[in-house]
C-alpha positions, 0 to 999 in steps of 0.5 A, a space after each residue: 555718130 563720131 565714128 561715121 564722121 571719122 570714116 568720112 574724114 578718112 575718105 576725103 584723105 583717101 581720095 585726095 591722095 589719088 589712091 585708086 579706090 575703085 574695083 571692077 571685073 578684070 576677067 572675063 572682059 566686062 562689057 566696056 573693057 574696063 581693064 584696058 579702057 579705064 572707062 566704064 562705070 566705076 565708083 561714085 558716079 556708077 549707078 549701074 546696073 552695068 558698067 555701060 548701058 546695053 545701047 552702048 555696048 559693042 563687044 560680042 557676047 562670050 559663047 558658053 554653055 549651061 553648067 560651064 565654070 566661070 572664074 571672075 576676078 577683080 583687084 582689091 585696090 587698096 580697099 578692104 571689106 564688102 560683098 560681091 553679088 553675082 546676078 543674071 538677066 537676059 541681056 535685053 533687060 540688062 538696063 533694069 536693076 530689078 531684073 538682076 535682083 530677081 536673078 541673084 546667083 550668089 553673094 560672096 566676100 570681096 577679099 577672097 581668092 588671091 588678094 590681101 593687104 600688104 601688112 598682116 597687122 593692117 588688114 584694112 590697109 593698102 596692097 601692092 596688087 596692080 589695079 588691072 588685076 593681073 596679079 593678086 586678083 580677088 576671084 570667085 568661081 561658079 557655074 553658069 546656071 542651068 536654068 538659063 535658056 539658049 540666048 543672050 544673058 548678062 552676068 552682073 558683078 556688084 560690090 557693096 559695103 566696102 571700107 571708107 564709105 564706098 558706094 556701090 560698084 558694077 560690072 557686066 559681062 554678056 554671054 551667048 548661052 547655047 547647050 549644056 544641061 538644063 535645070 530649075 532656078 535654085 535659091 541664091 547662096 551666101 558664101 562666106 570666108 575672106 582674108 579677115 574671116 577665112 573659112 567662116 560664114 561671114 565677111 568683113 563689111 562697112 556701112 551696109 550688107 545690102 545692094 542699093 543702100 549706098 547709091 552715092 559716095 560717100 555712102 549716102 544712106 548707111 544701114 550701120 554706123 560706127 565702122 567695121 562689122 562682120 556678118 552674112 549678106 542681106 538676102 533671103 534663102 532657106 536652103 543653101 550651099 557652101 560652095 557654088 561648084 562642089 560640097 553643100 552644108 546648112 546655112 542660117 537663114 539670113 535676110 531678104 534681098 532688097 531694101 526692106 519694107 519701109 512703112 509709115 507706122 500708125 499709132 493704135 491705142 488698143 484696149 486691154 482685156 487681159 494683162 500678164 507680166 513677163 519680167 519687168 514689162 507687161 504684155 496684152 493678149 485679149 485686146 491684141 487678139 481683136 486688133 492685130 492678130 488672132 493670138 491663140 498659143 505662145 511658142 515658148 520654144 523660140 529663143 530670141 537674142 538681140 544681136 545688134 543694137 545701135 542709136 544715132 540721135 533719137 534713131 535706133 536699129 535692132 537686130 534680133 535672131 530667132 532660133 526655132 526649136 520647132 516648126 511654126 507656120 502662120 506666126 506673129 511676134 509680139 515686141 514689148 518695149 521696156 516699161 520707161 519707153 515712150 514715143 517709139 515709132 517703127 519706121 522700117 522693118 527688114 528681114 523675116 517680119 512685116 510690121 502689123 501694128 504698133 501701140 503705146 497703150 496699155 504698154 509700148 509694143 508692136 506685132 510683126 507678121 511674117 514676110 512673104 517668104 517666111 510664113 513657115 519657119 523651120 525647126 533647127 533654123 535661125 531667122 532674123 527680125 530687124 527694125 529701125 525706129 525713133 524714141 524719146 527717152 530710151 537707151 540701148 542698154 535698156 532696150 537690149 536688156 529689157 525688151 521682151 519678145 514673144 512668138 504666137 501661133 495664129 
């Protein structure tokens, strides 16, 4: 918590010194021409999904064809870290966030292309790149999706997870699509590699790895506390591409796009008919089978690793990486908390799993069933379970060491 207060203090200093902390698309020209007009949606008051609404747009759409390459540029503007999301929707629906959420083409890093801090020894420091992005601009290049029909479409640029507790930032560019090759809609891709982690499948970010989480500024609803982090963006794709225009490679399955499934957890007392012991924690099988799932076979080849665990007050967040040595369909995961745990309540579930039930008897545990996109898990792939909850007398070291995970086939 102290780390988060420190970030907020830095934020106040940062803005009070009149340092430009905003970013926006400088090329192609955005809907409100943010580069020239110094207007449009930027920063704390920017709720998107575009820099201005469709009714206020006066610029003629750019004519282009399916498959054409586009290079999008934006200034770093003295802010490190975060992700850039590129998404499309028909222009008639461009005032709706959900339409863009359903048309995500790619997510890449903020500090990529030609932007960088002035001092290599201070990667989170300022830069002397001009605010209009006329030099030292960050950039990404991709092809216009081939599934777009002839007509008017809007490309959305969104920046999230920037340093100093920034909120979400948006720009939009309208296109008139005509001609070009046709194809089917493909899965969203994550393209990692930034100034801090060149050539790696991750980006540096702060407070959030997903859009729509930090709606206001300073970030009103951080996913992560404690400063700088690194990793992939929060999204849900299985197949992948390392580049939007050229080569491809296999990426780990990461997280589902959106705000996660927020649930009101029920406390369910489940009678035990069979109890087995693994390490220092007990797990029930017979009672759970009648109340939560038809558990028939343990998938012993699944590897579970707690990759992130943190707490603030009585709230904790845990992320678990599952590595599959065999393909599994119609699965469930049982999470057995350490034996000293009490009053654990799961309030939000993200990524591969969805909360099925929770109980404190005969041991504290929860059962997770698959998210809609993750009913079948593929051999050799990595998947993530993430959840937020509260507890009364637990500590994160014990949770990381003594929590037991089991996967079952139904």
